[in-house]
Kinemage of the C-alpha trace (Angstrom):
@kinemage 1
@onewidth
@group {chain A} dominant
@subgroup {mainchain}
@vectorlist {calphas} color= white
{ca met a 1} P 99.030 91.075 111.198
{ca ala a 2} L 101.919 91.521 113.381
{ca gln a 3} L 102.329 90.283 116.844
{ca trp a 4} L 103.746 91.633 120.369
{ca gln a 5} L 105.336 89.296 122.736
{ca gly a 6} L 103.062 89.611 125.867
{ca gln a 7} L 99.941 89.154 123.408
{ca phe a 8} L 98.151 86.426 125.343
{ca thr a 9} L 99.713 87.101 128.826
{ca gly a 10} L 96.897 89.154 130.382
{ca asn a 11} L 99.220 91.823 130.413
{ca ser a 12} L 97.382 95.119 129.581
{ca his a 13} L 97.844 98.821 129.857
{ca ala a 14} L 95.952 98.386 132.652
{ca thr a 15} L 97.894 95.795 134.358
{ca lys a 16} L 100.907 97.552 133.704
{ca val a 17} L 99.336 100.453 135.779
{ca gln a 18} L 98.568 98.579 138.453
{ca asp a 19} L 101.757 97.026 138.538
{ca his a 20} L 103.828 100.224 138.934
{ca glu a 21} L 101.235 101.923 141.637
{ca gln a 22} L 101.627 98.859 143.935
{ca leu a 23} L 105.402 99.042 143.548
{ca leu a 24} L 105.614 102.807 144.070
{ca lys a 25} L 103.282 102.099 147.236
{ca his a 26} L 105.670 99.597 148.424
{ca ala a 27} L 109.021 101.756 148.141
{ca ile a 28} L 106.769 104.573 149.792
{ca glu a 29} L 106.228 101.981 152.895
{ca val a 30} L 109.983 101.101 152.980
{ca ile a 31} L 110.987 104.740 152.673
{ca glu a 32} L 108.394 105.811 155.805
{ca gly a 33} L 110.136 102.809 158.013
{ca thr a 34} L 113.771 103.762 157.044
{ca ser a 35} L 115.805 105.772 159.070
{ca asp a 36} L 116.085 109.647 158.345
{ca asp a 37} L 119.566 109.960 157.053
{ca arg a 38} L 118.634 107.137 154.555
{ca lys a 39} L 115.404 108.019 152.935
{ca tyr a 40} L 117.221 111.053 151.057
{ca ala a 41} L 119.051 108.394 148.751
{ca lys a 42} L 115.719 106.433 148.756
{ca glu a 43} L 113.653 109.112 147.623
{ca arg a 44} L 115.316 108.969 143.878
{ca ser a 45} L 113.552 105.633 143.771
{ca ala a 46} L 110.377 106.466 144.392
{ca arg a 47} L 110.724 109.543 142.070
{ca lys a 48} L 111.742 106.948 139.245
{ca leu a 49} L 108.571 104.953 140.095
{ca ala a 50} L 106.507 107.899 140.112
{ca ala a 51} L 107.765 108.744 136.900
{ca lys a 52} L 106.622 105.121 135.619
{ca val a 53} L 103.307 105.352 136.957
{ca leu a 54} L 102.900 108.772 135.148
{ca asn a 55} L 104.021 107.166 131.921
{ca ser a 56} L 101.949 103.899 131.941
{ca arg a 57} L 98.725 105.711 132.872
{ca leu a 58} L 99.450 108.543 130.219
{ca lys a 59} L 99.928 105.345 127.520
{ca met a 60} L 96.857 103.744 128.831
{ca ile a 61} L 94.993 107.213 128.141
{ca arg a 62} L 96.243 107.025 124.967
{ca ala a 63} L 95.290 103.898 123.853
{ca gln a 64} L 91.578 104.427 125.563
{ca ile a 65} L 91.904 107.187 123.255
{ca tyr a 66} L 92.702 105.229 119.940
{ca asn a 67} L 90.066 102.335 120.901
{ca thr a 68} L 87.200 105.015 121.334
{ca glu a 69} L 87.935 106.796 118.283
{ca pro a 70} L 84.866 106.139 115.937
{ca val a 71} L 85.144 104.456 112.916
{ca ser a 72} L 81.857 106.267 111.149
{ca ser a 73} L 80.812 109.649 111.437
{ca glu a 74} L 77.416 108.379 113.282
{ca asp a 75} L 79.416 106.742 116.020
{ca trp a 76} L 80.835 110.457 116.391
{ca gly a 77} L 78.302 112.389 118.621
{ca asp a 78} L 78.762 109.553 120.972
{ca lys a 79} L 81.935 109.103 121.538
{ca arg a 80} L 82.856 112.732 121.652
{ca val a 81} L 82.349 112.885 124.946
{ca gln a 82} L 84.108 110.266 126.182
{ca ile a 83} L 87.158 111.246 124.254
{ca glu a 84} L 87.190 114.698 125.103
{ca his a 85} L 86.953 113.612 129.079
{ca leu a 86} L 89.939 111.109 127.796
{ca lys a 87} L 92.204 114.040 126.518
{ca glu a 88} L 90.984 116.427 129.847
{ca arg a 89} L 92.751 113.249 131.994
{ca glu a 90} L 95.599 113.015 129.887
{ca thr a 91} L 96.220 117.014 130.087
{ca leu a 92} L 95.614 116.892 133.800
{ca leu a 93} L 98.130 114.266 134.126
{ca glu a 94} L 100.383 115.974 131.868
{ca arg a 95} L 100.465 118.832 134.280
{ca glu a 96} L 100.590 118.071 137.769
{ca gly a 97} L 103.677 115.087 136.268
{ca val a 98} L 105.980 113.011 138.859
{ca glu a 99} L 105.017 115.776 141.145
{ca gly a 100} L 101.167 114.833 141.462
{ca ile a 101} L 101.653 111.530 141.448
{ca leu a 102} L 104.001 111.556 144.611
{ca arg a 103} L 101.195 113.653 146.195
{ca glu a 104} L 98.134 111.033 144.964
{ca phe a 105} L 100.431 108.075 147.030
{ca gly a 106} L 101.147 110.535 150.245
{ca phe a 107} L 104.784 110.711 149.296
{ca phe a 108} L 106.313 113.478 151.292
{ca glu a 109} L 109.541 114.683 149.713
{ca tyr a 110} L 112.854 114.030 152.470
{ca ser a 111} L 115.091 116.692 150.592
{ca asn a 112} L 114.998 119.624 148.319
{ca thr a 113} L 116.941 118.083 145.364
{ca glu a 114} L 114.745 118.275 142.106
{ca ser a 115} L 115.004 115.752 138.982
């Protein structure tokens, strides 16, 4: 059986999401307190962190879908609703993308750049 490096560390998809969200919150707080001429430069960092939040959330949802999939046909009825809900969340996250994450965290653009 293959082992992964962080196997018994308590790290999981959920903890990775939490870590990235905390980093993004902190970055946005720093940007809010920065002078206007430096906000433009720091916006790029916030966008990169938002992309990490997005990717880690998608990985977590995909792992939940994988873990929810039924082993036998008797389990399918109970788990179908859970899987459909998770797939809807995945689709919504993909559709909203980085911009949706930034909006969720209350980040307001300081430039008109597109990344």
